[in-house]
C-alpha positions as CSV (number, residue, x, y, z in Angstrom):
1,M,-9.1,-22.9,22.3
2,S,-12.5,-22.1,20.6
3,A,-14.1,-21.5,24.1
4,A,-11.1,-19.3,25.1
5,S,-11.3,-17.2,22.0
6,Q,-14.9,-16.2,22.9
7,L,-13.9,-14.8,26.2
8,P,-13.0,-11.1,26.7
9,R,-9.2,-10.6,26.7
10,G,-9.2,-9.4,30.3
11,E,-11.2,-12.3,31.6
12,L,-9.1,-14.8,29.7
13,A,-5.9,-13.2,31.0
14,Q,-7.2,-13.6,34.6
15,Q,-8.1,-17.3,34.1
16,I,-4.7,-18.0,32.5
17,S,-3.0,-16.2,35.4
18,D,-4.7,-18.4,37.9
19,V,-3.7,-21.6,36.0
20,V,-0.1,-20.3,35.6
21,S,0.1,-19.6,39.4
22,E,-1.1,-23.2,40.0
23,I,1.5,-24.7,37.7
24,L,4.3,-22.6,39.0
25,G,3.4,-23.7,42.5
26,E,3.4,-27.4,41.5
27,E,6.7,-27.1,39.6
28,R,8.2,-24.9,42.4
29,I,9.3,-22.2,40.0
30,R,9.6,-18.7,41.4
31,L,8.7,-15.7,39.2
32,N,8.4,-12.1,40.2
33,A,5.2,-10.1,39.4
34,L,6.7,-8.6,36.2
35,E,7.9,-12.0,34.9
36,H,4.5,-13.6,35.8
37,R,2.6,-10.8,33.9
38,D,4.9,-11.2,30.8
39,L,4.3,-14.9,30.7
40,V,0.5,-14.4,30.9
41,T,0.6,-11.8,28.2
42,M,2.7,-14.1,26.0
43,L,0.2,-16.9,26.4
44,V,-2.8,-14.7,25.7
45,N,-1.1,-13.3,22.6
46,D,-0.4,-16.8,21.4
47,M,-4.1,-17.8,21.9
48,L,-5.9,-14.7,20.6
49,G,-3.3,-12.6,18.7
50,L,-0.3,-13.1,16.6
51,G,2.0,-14.5,19.3
52,P,5.5,-13.0,19.4
53,L,4.6,-10.4,16.7
54,E,2.1,-8.6,19.0
55,P,4.7,-6.3,20.6
56,L,6.0,-5.3,17.2
57,L,2.4,-4.6,15.9
58,A,1.9,-2.4,19.0
59,D,5.1,-0.4,18.3
60,A,4.1,2.8,16.4
61,T,7.7,3.4,15.2
62,I,7.7,0.2,13.1
63,N,6.5,0.3,9.5
64,D,7.2,-3.2,8.3
65,I,7.6,-6.6,10.0
66,M,9.5,-9.4,8.1
67,V,9.5,-13.0,9.5
68,N,12.1,-15.2,7.8
69,G,11.4,-18.5,9.4
70,A,11.3,-19.2,13.2
71,N,14.6,-17.6,14.2
72,Q,14.8,-14.3,12.2
73,V,12.5,-11.4,12.5
74,Y,13.4,-8.0,10.9
75,V,11.6,-4.7,11.2
76,E,11.8,-1.4,9.4
77,R,12.1,1.8,11.5
78,A,12.5,5.2,9.8
79,G,13.3,3.6,6.5
80,K,16.1,1.3,7.9
81,L,16.0,-2.4,8.5
82,E,17.0,-3.9,11.9
83,L,17.1,-7.4,13.3
84,T,14.9,-7.9,16.5
85,Q,15.2,-10.4,19.4
86,V,11.8,-11.9,18.6
87,R,11.8,-15.6,18.0
88,F,9.2,-18.3,17.4
89,R,9.4,-21.8,18.9
90,D,9.7,-23.5,15.6
91,D,8.3,-23.4,12.0
92,A,5.0,-25.0,13.1
93,H,4.5,-22.0,15.5
94,V,5.0,-19.6,12.5
95,M,2.6,-21.7,10.4
96,N,0.0,-21.5,13.2
97,I,0.2,-17.7,13.2
98,A,0.1,-17.6,9.4
99,T,-3.0,-19.8,9.4
100,R,-4.7,-17.5,11.9
101,I,-4.1,-14.4,9.7
102,V,-5.5,-15.9,6.5
103,T,-8.5,-17.6,8.2
104,F,-9.7,-14.1,9.3
105,V,-10.1,-13.1,5.6
106,G,-11.5,-16.4,4.5
107,R,-8.4,-17.6,2.7
108,R,-6.1,-20.5,3.3
109,V,-2.4,-21.3,3.3
110,D,-1.2,-24.8,2.7
111,E,0.9,-26.8,0.2
112,S,-1.7,-26.3,-2.5
113,T,-1.8,-22.5,-1.9
114,P,1.7,-21.7,-0.6
115,L,1.5,-18.0,-1.5
116,V,-1.2,-15.7,0.0
117,D,-2.1,-12.0,0.3
118,A,-4.2,-11.1,3.3
119,R,-4.8,-8.3,5.8
120,L,-5.1,-8.0,9.5
121,P,-8.2,-6.7,11.3
122,D,-6.6,-3.2,11.6
123,G,-6.0,-3.1,7.8
124,S,-2.3,-4.0,7.8
125,R,-1.3,-5.7,4.6
126,V,0.2,-9.3,4.9
127,N,2.0,-11.5,2.4
128,I,2.7,-15.1,3.4
129,I,4.8,-17.7,1.5
130,I,5.5,-21.1,2.9
131,P,7.6,-24.2,2.0
132,P,8.2,-25.6,-0.6
133,L,8.4,-22.1,-2.1
134,A,10.2,-20.6,0.9
135,I,13.2,-22.8,1.5
136,D,14.2,-21.7,5.0
137,G,10.7,-21.9,6.6
138,P,7.5,-19.9,6.4
139,S,7.9,-16.2,5.6
140,I,5.5,-13.5,6.7
141,S,5.7,-9.9,5.5
142,I,3.5,-7.3,7.2
143,R,3.1,-3.7,6.0
144,K,1.6,-2.0,9.0
145,F,-1.6,0.1,8.8
146,S,-0.8,3.7,9.8
147,K,-3.1,4.9,12.6
148,K,-2.6,8.6,11.6
149,S,-3.6,9.6,8.1
150,I,-0.9,11.5,6.2
151,T,-1.9,14.7,4.4
152,F,0.1,16.8,1.9
153,D,0.6,19.5,4.7
154,I,2.3,16.9,6.9
155,M,4.4,15.6,4.0
156,A,5.5,19.2,3.3
157,R,6.6,19.6,7.0
158,Q,8.5,16.3,6.8
159,S,10.3,17.5,3.6
160,N,8.8,14.6,1.6
161,I,7.5,17.3,-0.8
162,S,7.8,21.0,-1.2
163,P,4.8,23.3,-0.3
164,A,4.5,24.3,-4.0
165,M,4.3,20.6,-5.1
166,A,1.7,19.9,-2.4
167,T,-0.4,22.8,-3.8
168,V,-0.1,21.5,-7.4
169,L,-1.0,17.9,-6.4
170,K,-4.0,19.2,-4.3
171,I,-5.3,21.1,-7.3
172,A,-4.6,18.1,-9.6
173,S,-6.8,15.9,-7.4
174,R,-9.6,18.5,-7.1
175,S,-9.5,19.1,-10.9
176,R,-10.3,15.4,-11.5
177,L,-7.0,14.5,-13.2
178,N,-6.3,10.8,-13.9
179,I,-3.1,10.3,-11.9
180,L,-0.7,7.3,-11.8
181,I,1.6,7.0,-8.8
182,S,4.9,5.4,-9.7
183,G,7.6,4.0,-7.3
184,G,9.6,1.1,-6.0
185,T,8.6,-1.4,-3.3
186,G,8.1,0.4,0.1
187,S,8.5,3.8,-1.4
188,G,5.1,5.1,0.0
189,K,2.8,4.8,-3.1
190,T,-0.2,3.8,-1.1
191,T,0.4,6.6,1.5
192,L,0.6,9.1,-1.3
193,L,-2.6,7.7,-2.9
194,N,-4.4,8.1,0.4
195,A,-3.2,11.7,0.6
196,L,-4.4,12.4,-2.9
197,S,-7.8,10.8,-2.2
198,Q,-8.4,13.2,0.7
199,L,-9.0,16.0,-1.8
200,I,-11.9,14.1,-3.4
201,D,-15.3,15.8,-3.0
202,H,-17.5,14.0,-0.4
203,G,-20.4,14.0,-2.8
204,E,-18.6,11.6,-5.2
205,R,-19.1,7.8,-5.4
206,I,-15.7,6.0,-5.3
207,V,-15.0,2.4,-6.2
208,T,-11.6,1.0,-4.9
209,I,-10.1,-2.2,-6.3
210,E,-7.3,-4.0,-4.5
211,D,-5.7,-7.4,-4.0
212,A,-5.8,-6.9,-0.2
213,A,-7.8,-3.9,0.9
214,E,-5.6,-1.3,2.6
215,L,-6.6,2.1,1.3
216,Q,-7.9,4.5,4.0
217,L,-10.4,6.7,2.2
218,Q,-12.2,9.4,4.3
219,Q,-15.2,9.9,2.0
220,P,-18.6,8.6,3.1
221,H,-19.5,7.0,-0.3
222,V,-16.9,4.4,-0.9
223,V,-17.4,0.9,-2.3
224,R,-14.3,-1.3,-1.5
225,L,-13.7,-4.3,-3.8
226,E,-11.1,-7.1,-3.2
227,T,-9.9,-10.0,-5.4
228,R,-10.6,-13.6,-4.4
229,P,-8.3,-16.6,-4.9
230,P,-9.6,-19.9,-6.4
231,N,-11.1,-22.5,-4.1
232,L,-9.7,-26.0,-3.4
233,E,-11.1,-27.2,-6.8
234,G,-9.4,-24.3,-8.6
235,H,-12.6,-22.5,-9.3
236,G,-14.2,-19.2,-8.3
237,E,-11.2,-16.9,-8.7
238,I,-12.0,-13.2,-9.1
239,T,-9.1,-11.2,-10.5
240,M,-8.3,-7.5,-10.6
241,R,-9.3,-7.5,-14.2
242,D,-12.8,-9.0,-13.4
243,L,-13.3,-6.2,-10.8
244,V,-12.1,-3.4,-13.1
245,K,-14.4,-4.6,-15.9
246,N,-17.3,-4.6,-13.5
247,A,-16.6,-1.3,-11.8
248,P,-18.0,1.0,-14.6
249,R,-21.4,-0.8,-14.2
250,M,-21.5,0.4,-10.6
251,R,-21.9,4.1,-11.6
252,P,-18.6,5.3,-10.0
253,D,-17.5,8.9,-10.2
254,R,-13.9,7.7,-9.7
255,I,-12.2,4.3,-9.8
256,I,-9.1,3.8,-7.6
257,L,-6.8,0.9,-8.2
258,G,-4.5,-0.2,-5.4
259,E,-1.9,-1.5,-7.9
260,V,-1.8,-2.0,-11.6
261,R,0.0,-5.3,-12.3
262,A,-1.2,-6.9,-15.5
263,G,-4.1,-7.0,-18.0
264,E,-6.3,-4.8,-15.8
265,A,-4.3,-1.9,-17.2
266,L,-6.3,-2.0,-20.4
267,D,-9.6,-1.9,-18.6
268,M,-8.4,0.9,-16.4
269,L,-7.4,3.0,-19.4
270,Q,-10.8,2.4,-21.0
271,A,-12.6,3.4,-17.8
272,M,-10.5,6.6,-17.7
273,N,-11.3,7.3,-21.3
274,T,-15.1,6.8,-20.8
275,G,-16.0,9.5,-18.3
276,H,-14.4,8.3,-15.0
277,E,-12.2,11.3,-14.7
278,G,-10.2,11.7,-11.5
279,S,-9.3,8.0,-11.3
280,M,-6.0,6.9,-9.7
281,G,-3.7,4.0,-9.4
282,T,-0.2,2.9,-8.5
283,I,2.5,1.1,-10.5
284,H,6.0,-0.3,-9.8
285,A,8.5,1.7,-11.8
286,N,11.6,3.8,-11.1
287,R,11.0,6.7,-13.5
288,P,7.9,8.3,-15.1
289,R,9.0,7.3,-18.6
290,E,9.5,3.7,-17.3
291,A,6.0,3.8,-15.8
292,L,4.6,4.5,-19.3
293,T,6.6,1.6,-20.8
294,R,5.4,-0.8,-18.1
295,L,1.8,0.3,-18.6
296,E,2.1,-0.4,-22.3
297,N,3.6,-3.9,-21.6
298,M,0.7,-4.6,-19.1
299,V,-1.9,-3.7,-21.8
300,G,-0.2,-6.4,-23.9
301,M,-0.9,-8.9,-21.0
302,A,-4.6,-8.5,-21.6
303,G,-4.3,-10.8,-24.5
304,I,-5.7,-8.3,-27.1
305,N,-3.4,-7.8,-30.0
306,L,-3.3,-4.0,-30.4
307,P,-0.7,-2.0,-32.4
308,S,1.8,-0.2,-30.1
309,R,0.8,3.2,-31.5
310,A,-2.9,2.5,-30.6
311,V,-1.9,1.5,-27.0
312,R,0.2,4.6,-26.6
313,T,-2.5,6.8,-27.9
314,Q,-4.9,5.3,-25.4
315,I,-2.4,5.9,-22.6
316,A,-1.8,9.5,-23.7
317,D,-5.5,10.2,-23.8
318,A,-6.3,8.5,-20.5
319,L,-3.5,9.7,-18.2
320,D,-3.0,13.3,-17.1
321,M,-0.1,13.0,-14.6
322,I,2.5,10.7,-13.2
323,V,3.8,11.3,-9.7
324,Q,7.2,9.5,-9.0
325,I,8.0,8.7,-5.3
326,A,11.2,7.1,-4.0
327,R,12.6,5.9,-0.7
328,M,16.1,7.3,-0.7
329,R,19.2,5.9,1.1
330,D,18.7,8.0,4.2
331,G,15.3,6.2,4.7
332,V,13.3,9.4,3.8
333,R,10.6,9.0,1.1
334,R,10.5,11.9,-1.3
335,I,8.5,12.8,-4.4
336,T,11.2,13.0,-7.0
337,S,9.1,14.1,-10.0
338,V,5.7,15.4,-11.0
339,T,5.2,14.8,-14.7
340,E,2.3,15.7,-17.0
341,V,1.3,13.3,-19.9
342,L,0.5,15.6,-22.8
343,E,-0.2,13.9,-26.2
344,M,1.2,11.7,-29.0
345,E,3.8,13.1,-31.3
346,G,4.6,10.6,-34.0
347,D,5.0,7.3,-32.1
348,V,6.1,8.9,-28.9
349,I,4.1,10.0,-25.8
350,I,5.2,13.6,-25.0
351,T,5.6,14.4,-21.3
352,Q,6.3,17.6,-19.4
353,E,8.0,17.7,-16.0
354,L,6.6,20.3,-13.6
355,F,8.8,19.5,-10.6
356,N,11.8,17.4,-9.8
357,Y,14.1,16.7,-6.8
358,E,17.7,17.7,-7.2
359,F,20.2,15.9,-5.0
360,E,23.0,18.0,-3.6
361,G,24.9,15.9,-1.1
362,E,24.4,14.9,2.5
363,D,24.8,16.5,6.0
364,S,26.9,15.3,8.9
365,A,24.0,13.2,10.2
366,G,23.8,11.2,6.9
367,R,20.5,12.9,5.8
368,L,20.4,13.8,2.1
369,K,20.4,17.4,1.1
370,G,18.7,18.7,-2.0
371,H,15.8,20.9,-3.2
372,F,12.5,20.5,-5.0
373,R,12.9,22.5,-8.3
374,S,10.0,23.8,-10.3
375,S,10.5,23.8,-14.1
376,G,8.6,27.0,-14.4
377,V,6.5,25.8,-17.3
378,R,2.7,26.5,-17.5
379,P,0.9,23.3,-16.5
380,H,-1.0,21.7,-19.4
381,F,-4.0,21.1,-17.1
382,T,-4.5,24.8,-16.4
383,P,-7.8,24.9,-18.4
384,K,-9.2,22.1,-16.2
385,A,-8.0,23.9,-13.1
386,E,-9.7,27.1,-14.4
387,Y,-13.0,25.1,-14.8
388,F,-12.8,24.4,-11.0
389,A,-11.7,28.1,-10.3
390,L,-8.3,26.9,-9.2
391,D,-6.1,28.3,-12.0
392,R,-4.7,31.3,-10.1
393,P,-3.3,29.3,-7.1
394,L,-1.9,26.7,-9.6
395,L,0.0,29.3,-11.6
396,E,1.3,30.9,-8.4
397,A,2.6,27.5,-7.2
398,V,4.6,26.8,-10.4
């Protein structure tokens, strides 16, 4: 296998084809040219690639691949889940593929580490969980890396966002606002973060921090940091918090967090409050107000006993905007709210909604109908936009 993996794919396929022809002759099995080619492709995929998953990875219409043991593989197309005909030989076959994935990024999956985040060579994000945690066999979840970068103009054409909202978010990114993207699982938070990051000036130094690197930044000056799990002895773990603490020492203009999950929220807020304007991150929440509550709870996970008012004051000072995104029941991802974080009033963080999505029903094809409504209020960040000479298009958009 080690010798075979060093060969170019075409040469290996030719050698396997010769061996297959020999065995078929010995066993007196007749295959036509198409069947013979499919068998060779399957063998090469098993030796060099991800076996039965290779055709699904090559299918551009598929966004997610979910392996639930050897006999059940689901995919997500256009926001809807569907069962495929793909099967593995047995659970050992699934484990073999899982091991190949994690070995590429220098991680391991076994009984001592049954839960692993990894990525494929093309940047696709992978989560693997194996028995005894996964009862029905090893589970592999792949969020595919999009070959085409999504821009706000494309999102506006696809009705994920209105043209006016797209303009406001472009100006918000160019005006160096600290932006938090909030949404559920698979709602498109990372895609939206990539779209926002495209507006960052090419002269800025950006530090990205992720559990498994998947951001696609177009700028030339990007430093990508990734967490590290502990070794076999349980030592050497590098957490998101460690990386966020270290990031300000790297002289970044902006810090971008793939996802805020725990105590690193405190370090992120402190970085935003100490000159790293234009920083961005994502968080799992269903509404902007819920995102603020979750952020406050995560600061508490840092193990520092701060009064809730002090935490909220820090959040209000650090954050400028929350963008809420959702995957709706017709499979379409839409930005449902653009909310500014203003200031503290008593013990409450005051927010101001600039845009929201109003649901109106559905058409005969099952697609949701609605419109993106502007609240008509003057954005609180207008003075910042004025500093970057963007105040006129901002006020025209709202």
